[in-house]
C-alpha positions as CSV (number, residue, x, y, z in Angstrom):
1,M,16.6,16.6,-14.9
2,G,17.5,17.3,-18.6
3,K,16.2,14.4,-20.6
4,A,12.6,12.6,-19.7
5,P,13.3,10.0,-17.1
6,K,12.9,6.1,-18.0
7,N,12.9,4.7,-14.3
8,I,11.6,6.6,-11.4
9,L,11.4,4.9,-7.7
10,V,9.0,6.2,-5.3
11,I,9.8,5.3,-1.6
12,L,6.5,5.1,0.5
13,L,7.2,2.9,3.7
14,S,4.3,4.6,5.8
15,E,0.9,3.4,6.9
16,M,-1.7,2.0,4.4
17,G,-3.6,5.1,4.7
18,S,-0.7,7.0,3.3
19,I,-0.7,5.1,0.1
20,V,-4.3,6.2,-0.8
21,L,-3.3,9.9,0.2
22,A,-0.5,9.5,-2.3
23,G,-2.7,8.5,-5.3
24,P,-2.8,11.9,-6.8
25,M,1.0,12.0,-6.8
26,F,1.0,8.7,-8.8
27,A,-1.6,10.3,-11.1
28,A,0.6,13.2,-11.7
29,L,3.8,11.3,-12.4
30,R,1.9,9.2,-14.8
31,R,0.5,12.4,-16.7
32,Q,3.9,14.2,-16.6
33,Y,6.1,11.2,-17.5
34,P,4.0,8.8,-19.4
35,G,6.9,6.8,-20.8
36,A,8.4,6.3,-17.3
37,A,8.4,3.1,-15.4
38,I,6.9,4.0,-12.0
39,H,8.8,1.8,-9.3
40,I,7.5,1.6,-5.9
41,L,9.5,0.3,-2.6
42,Q,7.3,-0.2,0.4
43,L,7.0,-2.5,3.1
44,K,5.9,-5.9,2.4
45,K,2.7,-5.9,4.6
46,N,1.4,-2.8,2.6
47,Q,1.9,-4.2,-0.9
48,E,-1.7,-5.6,-0.9
49,V,-2.8,-2.0,-0.8
50,S,-1.0,-1.0,-3.9
51,R,-1.6,-4.0,-6.0
52,L,-5.4,-3.7,-5.1
53,L,-5.2,0.1,-6.3
54,S,-3.0,-0.9,-9.6
55,L,-0.5,2.0,-8.5
56,T,2.1,0.5,-10.9
57,E,2.9,-2.6,-12.9
58,P,3.4,-5.8,-10.5
59,E,6.8,-6.2,-12.0
60,Y,7.7,-2.3,-10.7
61,M,6.5,-3.4,-7.0
62,H,9.5,-4.1,-4.6
63,T,9.5,-4.7,-0.8
64,L,11.3,-4.7,2.2
65,D,10.3,-7.2,4.7
66,D,10.4,-5.5,8.3
67,S,9.8,-8.6,10.3
68,S,13.2,-8.8,11.7
69,G,16.5,-7.0,11.4
70,G,18.2,-9.5,9.6
71,A,15.5,-9.6,6.9
72,L,15.2,-5.9,6.6
73,I,19.2,-5.3,6.1
74,G,19.0,-8.1,3.7
75,D,16.4,-6.7,1.5
76,I,17.9,-3.1,1.7
77,L,21.2,-4.6,0.2
78,K,19.0,-6.7,-2.4
79,V,16.7,-3.7,-3.7
80,S,19.6,-1.5,-3.8
81,L,21.5,-3.6,-6.0
82,Q,18.7,-4.1,-8.0
83,M,18.1,-0.2,-8.4
84,R,21.8,0.0,-9.3
85,K,21.8,-2.6,-12.1
86,M,18.3,-1.1,-13.5
87,G,19.9,2.3,-13.8
88,L,17.4,4.8,-12.1
89,D,16.7,8.2,-13.1
90,A,15.3,9.6,-9.9
91,V,13.8,8.6,-6.8
92,I,11.2,10.3,-4.6
93,D,11.4,9.8,-0.8
94,C,7.8,10.3,0.6
95,E,9.0,9.5,4.2
96,L,8.9,12.6,6.4
97,F,12.4,12.4,8.5
98,S,13.4,9.0,8.0
99,R,16.9,8.3,7.7
100,V,16.6,4.9,6.6
101,S,14.8,5.9,3.3
102,A,17.2,8.7,2.9
103,L,20.2,6.1,3.0
104,L,18.0,3.8,0.5
105,S,17.6,7.2,-1.7
106,F,21.3,7.3,-2.0
107,S,22.2,3.5,-2.1
108,T,20.0,3.1,-5.4
109,G,22.5,5.3,-7.2
110,A,19.9,7.3,-8.7
111,P,21.4,10.8,-9.6
112,V,18.3,13.1,-8.8
113,R,16.8,12.3,-5.3
114,V,13.7,14.0,-4.1
115,G,12.8,14.3,-0.5
116,F,11.6,16.6,2.2
117,T,14.1,18.5,4.4
118,P,13.4,19.8,8.1
119,H,15.6,23.0,7.1
120,T,16.5,24.4,10.6
121,Q,14.4,21.8,12.7
122,E,16.5,20.5,15.7
123,G,17.0,16.7,15.9
124,L,15.7,15.5,12.7
125,Y,19.1,15.4,10.8
126,R,18.7,12.8,7.9
127,G,22.1,13.2,6.0
128,S,22.8,15.1,2.9
129,F,21.5,12.4,0.5
130,I,18.9,14.2,-0.9
131,N,19.9,16.8,-3.3
132,H,16.1,17.8,-4.7
133,A,14.8,19.0,-1.3
134,I,11.3,20.8,-0.2
135,P,10.9,21.9,3.5
136,Y,8.3,19.6,5.1
137,N,5.5,22.1,5.9
138,P,3.3,21.1,8.7
139,Y,0.6,23.7,7.7
140,Q,-0.4,21.7,4.3
141,H,-2.3,18.6,3.7
142,I,0.2,15.7,3.1
143,S,-1.5,14.9,-0.5
144,K,-0.6,18.7,-1.6
145,Q,3.1,18.1,-0.2
146,F,3.4,14.7,-2.2
147,L,2.5,16.6,-5.2
148,S,5.3,18.9,-4.6
149,L,7.8,16.0,-4.6
150,V,6.8,16.0,-8.2
151,D,7.4,19.3,-8.9
152,A,11.0,19.1,-7.3
153,L,11.9,16.5,-9.9
154,Q,12.5,19.5,-12.3
155,S,14.0,22.0,-9.7
156,P,17.6,23.0,-9.7
157,D,20.3,20.7,-8.3
158,G,20.6,21.0,-4.5
159,M,18.1,23.5,-4.2
160,P,16.7,23.8,-0.5
161,R,13.4,25.2,-1.3
162,N,11.0,24.4,-4.2
163,R,10.5,27.9,-5.1
164,A,9.2,26.9,-8.7
165,G,6.6,24.6,-7.4
166,A,3.2,24.9,-8.9
167,I,0.4,26.5,-6.9
168,R,-2.1,23.6,-6.2
169,E,-5.2,23.1,-4.2
170,I,-5.9,20.1,-2.0
171,P,-6.7,17.2,-4.5
172,A,-10.4,16.8,-4.8
173,E,-10.2,13.1,-5.0
174,P,-7.6,10.6,-4.7
175,E,-7.8,9.3,-8.4
176,L,-7.7,5.9,-7.3
177,S,-10.2,3.0,-8.0
178,V,-10.9,-0.5,-7.3
179,D,-13.1,-2.3,-10.1
180,F,-15.9,-4.6,-9.1
181,T,-18.4,-6.0,-11.3
182,S,-22.4,-5.3,-10.3
183,E,-22.3,-9.2,-10.3
184,E,-19.5,-9.4,-7.6
185,L,-21.1,-6.7,-5.6
186,A,-24.4,-8.3,-5.4
187,A,-22.8,-11.6,-4.6
188,Y,-20.9,-10.2,-1.6
189,R,-23.9,-8.4,-0.5
190,A,-25.9,-11.7,-0.6
191,K,-23.3,-13.4,1.4
192,V,-23.4,-10.6,4.1
193,E,-27.3,-10.8,4.4
194,S,-26.9,-14.7,4.5
195,D,-24.5,-14.7,7.1
196,H,-26.2,-11.8,9.1
197,P,-30.1,-12.0,8.2
198,V,-30.9,-8.7,10.3
199,T,-29.4,-6.9,7.4
200,R,-31.8,-8.0,4.8
201,T,-34.3,-5.4,6.4
202,R,-31.7,-2.8,8.0
203,K,-29.3,-0.7,6.2
204,L,-25.9,-1.5,7.6
205,V,-23.6,1.2,9.3
206,L,-20.0,0.2,9.9
207,V,-18.0,1.1,12.6
208,Y,-14.4,0.9,13.4
209,A,-13.5,1.8,16.9
210,G,-9.9,0.4,17.4
211,G,-6.9,2.9,17.7
212,G,-4.7,0.7,15.5
213,I,-0.9,1.4,16.1
214,L,-1.8,4.7,18.1
215,P,-4.7,4.0,20.8
216,E,-4.5,7.7,21.5
217,R,-6.6,8.4,18.2
218,A,-9.6,6.2,19.1
219,W,-12.7,8.0,20.3
220,P,-13.9,6.5,23.8
221,A,-15.7,3.1,23.7
222,S,-18.4,4.3,25.8
223,H,-19.3,7.1,23.1
224,Y,-19.2,4.6,20.4
225,A,-21.6,2.4,22.4
226,R,-24.0,5.2,23.0
227,V,-23.8,5.8,19.0
228,V,-24.0,2.2,18.3
229,Q,-27.0,1.7,20.9
230,G,-29.1,4.8,19.3
231,L,-28.4,3.6,15.5
232,C,-29.7,0.1,16.6
233,T,-32.9,1.5,18.3
234,S,-33.6,3.7,15.3
235,G,-33.8,0.7,12.9
236,Y,-30.0,0.5,11.6
237,A,-27.6,-2.8,11.7
238,V,-24.3,-1.8,12.9
239,G,-21.3,-3.8,11.9
240,L,-18.3,-3.3,14.5
241,I,-15.1,-3.8,12.0
242,G,-11.7,-4.4,12.5
243,L,-8.7,-6.8,12.9
244,K,-9.0,-9.9,15.2
245,D,-6.9,-7.8,17.7
246,D,-10.0,-5.6,17.7
247,A,-12.3,-8.7,18.9
248,A,-12.3,-7.9,22.6
249,L,-13.2,-4.2,22.0
250,A,-15.9,-5.2,19.4
251,Q,-17.3,-8.0,22.1
252,D,-17.5,-5.2,25.0
253,L,-19.4,-2.8,22.7
254,K,-21.7,-5.7,22.0
255,T,-22.2,-6.2,25.7
256,R,-22.7,-2.6,26.3
257,V,-25.4,-2.1,23.5
258,S,-26.9,-5.4,24.1
259,S,-28.9,-5.6,20.6
260,D,-29.1,-8.0,18.0
261,A,-28.7,-5.7,15.4
262,C,-25.2,-4.9,16.5
263,L,-22.8,-7.5,14.5
264,D,-19.1,-8.5,15.4
265,L,-17.5,-8.1,11.8
266,T,-13.9,-8.2,13.2
267,G,-11.8,-10.3,11.1
268,Y,-15.0,-11.0,9.0
269,T,-13.1,-9.3,5.7
270,K,-10.1,-11.7,4.6
271,S,-8.7,-8.7,2.5
272,I,-8.6,-5.3,1.8
273,R,-10.5,-5.9,-1.4
274,E,-13.1,-7.7,0.6
275,L,-13.3,-4.9,3.1
276,L,-14.2,-2.4,0.2
277,M,-16.9,-4.8,-1.0
278,L,-18.4,-4.6,2.4
279,M,-18.2,-0.9,2.4
280,H,-20.1,-0.9,-1.1
281,A,-22.8,-3.0,0.7
282,S,-22.9,-0.5,3.7
283,S,-24.6,3.0,4.0
284,L,-22.1,4.7,6.5
285,L,-18.7,4.4,8.2
286,I,-17.9,5.8,11.6
287,T,-14.4,5.5,12.3
288,N,-11.1,6.5,13.8
289,D,-8.4,8.3,12.1
290,G,-6.8,5.0,10.3
291,G,-6.7,3.1,7.3
292,P,-10.3,2.4,6.9
293,S,-11.2,6.2,6.5
294,H,-8.9,6.3,3.5
295,F,-10.0,3.1,2.0
296,A,-13.6,4.4,1.9
297,T,-12.7,6.9,-0.4
298,V,-12.5,4.7,-3.4
299,T,-15.9,3.3,-2.5
300,P,-19.4,5.1,-2.7
301,I,-19.6,5.0,1.2
302,Q,-20.2,8.2,3.3
303,T,-17.8,8.5,6.3
304,M,-17.4,10.4,9.6
305,V,-13.9,10.3,11.1
306,F,-12.7,11.4,14.1
307,F,-9.2,13.4,14.5
308,G,-7.7,14.7,17.7
309,P,-3.9,13.8,18.1
310,E,-3.7,14.5,14.5
311,T,-5.6,17.0,12.1
312,G,-7.8,16.2,9.3
313,K,-6.3,19.7,7.5
314,L,-3.3,17.8,7.0
315,Y,-4.3,14.0,6.8
316,G,-8.1,13.9,6.2
317,P,-9.3,11.5,3.5
318,L,-9.7,13.0,0.1
319,G,-13.0,13.4,-1.8
320,K,-16.4,15.0,-0.8
321,R,-18.0,11.9,1.1
322,T,-16.1,12.6,4.3
323,I,-17.1,14.4,7.4
324,I,-14.2,15.4,9.6
325,L,-15.0,15.5,13.4
326,E,-12.8,17.5,15.4
327,S,-13.2,19.2,18.9
328,G,-11.0,22.1,18.6
329,I,-9.2,21.9,21.8
330,A,-6.3,24.3,22.1
331,C,-3.4,21.3,22.5
332,S,-5.0,19.4,19.4
333,P,-3.3,18.1,17.0
334,C,-0.3,17.2,19.5
335,L,1.2,14.4,17.2
336,T,3.8,16.0,14.4
337,A,6.8,14.6,12.5
338,Y,8.9,17.0,14.8
339,N,7.8,15.2,17.9
340,H,8.1,11.5,16.3
341,R,4.6,11.3,16.9
342,L,4.7,10.9,20.7
343,T,1.9,12.6,22.5
344,F,2.0,14.5,25.8
345,C,-1.3,13.5,27.1
346,D,-0.7,10.2,28.5
347,G,-3.6,8.5,26.9
348,D,-6.0,11.2,28.3
349,N,-7.0,12.2,24.8
350,Q,-9.3,15.0,25.9
351,C,-9.6,16.2,22.1
352,L,-11.7,13.1,21.5
353,K,-13.3,12.7,24.7
354,R,-14.9,16.1,24.3
355,I,-16.8,15.3,21.1
356,A,-20.1,14.5,22.5
357,P,-21.7,11.1,21.3
358,D,-25.3,12.6,21.1
359,P,-24.3,15.3,18.2
360,V,-22.5,12.6,16.2
361,L,-25.6,10.3,16.6
362,D,-28.1,13.0,15.4
363,Q,-25.4,13.8,12.4
364,A,-25.2,10.1,11.3
365,L,-28.9,9.7,11.7
366,A,-29.7,12.9,9.6
367,F,-27.5,11.3,6.8
368,L,-29.0,8.0,6.9
369,Q,-32.4,9.2,6.5
370,M,-31.8,11.1,3.3
371,Q,-30.9,7.7,1.7
372,A,-33.1,5.2,0.2
373,P,-35.0,2.5,2.0
374,A,-32.8,-0.6,2.9
375,G,-33.4,-3.7,0.7
376,G,-31.1,-3.1,-2.1
377,A,-30.0,0.3,-2.0
378,G,-27.7,0.3,1.0
379,T,-24.7,2.5,-0.2
380,A,-24.1,6.2,-0.2
381,A,-24.7,8.5,-3.1
């Protein structure tokens, strides 16, 4: 681009965790183009996270409703007209090989359209709408690749590779935060203790055992039960978090553990903001790969996260308060942008089953025992 852009659109339609991983990209855009309005186009169901993290001004947030085909088509047409009237200078398409997002990039009328190209990979053609393309690199962390999209804004027109990109390390932090007052956090902690008196004398450990939209990412329930039982026996309270859809799994775990210190907290938090306050009131999060592991990086909590079908080397949460747990089995990871995230293990996710529960329990206890006693200092250092 010759002159400094005034309006840049970022298309980010992926899971909520990707929004956190894109934090350094948004920070880089603000530093590099301080006078530009950064617009975001995302699915309506994901906008809560962007608002909470203050990724941009509320008036620059645009959504697509994918609850039905008709609603989605209507929103695509509406957003395309809005962007054309605005006069976008550039669009950054963060989707890997989505044809819809590539078409959206073109329909906005932006002269500079940045995005990933599959290069010679078969079966992933997404048209020729992207004119500032960089190759998707399956060997680099996605946050680092998002930063390369910012570099590509200044690359020559039609360049198939971003040869001039900066040499970067994986971002050390998500460069995102949510402001809570000490009074707000204290009030929420008091609420948790009132609702669940066992947490008054025991430090709280959160466990997310659900697999979300990809069940093969879940560590076995029997392994979780062993760890939760060990934590309860050792004097800790364990809160099983998740959506209402995870309630059946939580009840199964409570039955297996059979302890009053094992709490069903599925559906307990009514928003992502409340979930973050719950993390502030807790000492440790043990979770499958998914949104909670990324949300945790904007709080002080220590996290242990399981990876198998996907890898922490590419999608691991940013920051220094995360322990990645992987088995290293030869077929792991198996989900990629090249196979449309379809695994060949038919649900028999040996990559996760082979991560034994006892070493995980030992590691969790070792961390918890280094912390201050419960009774007011329940967050990770």
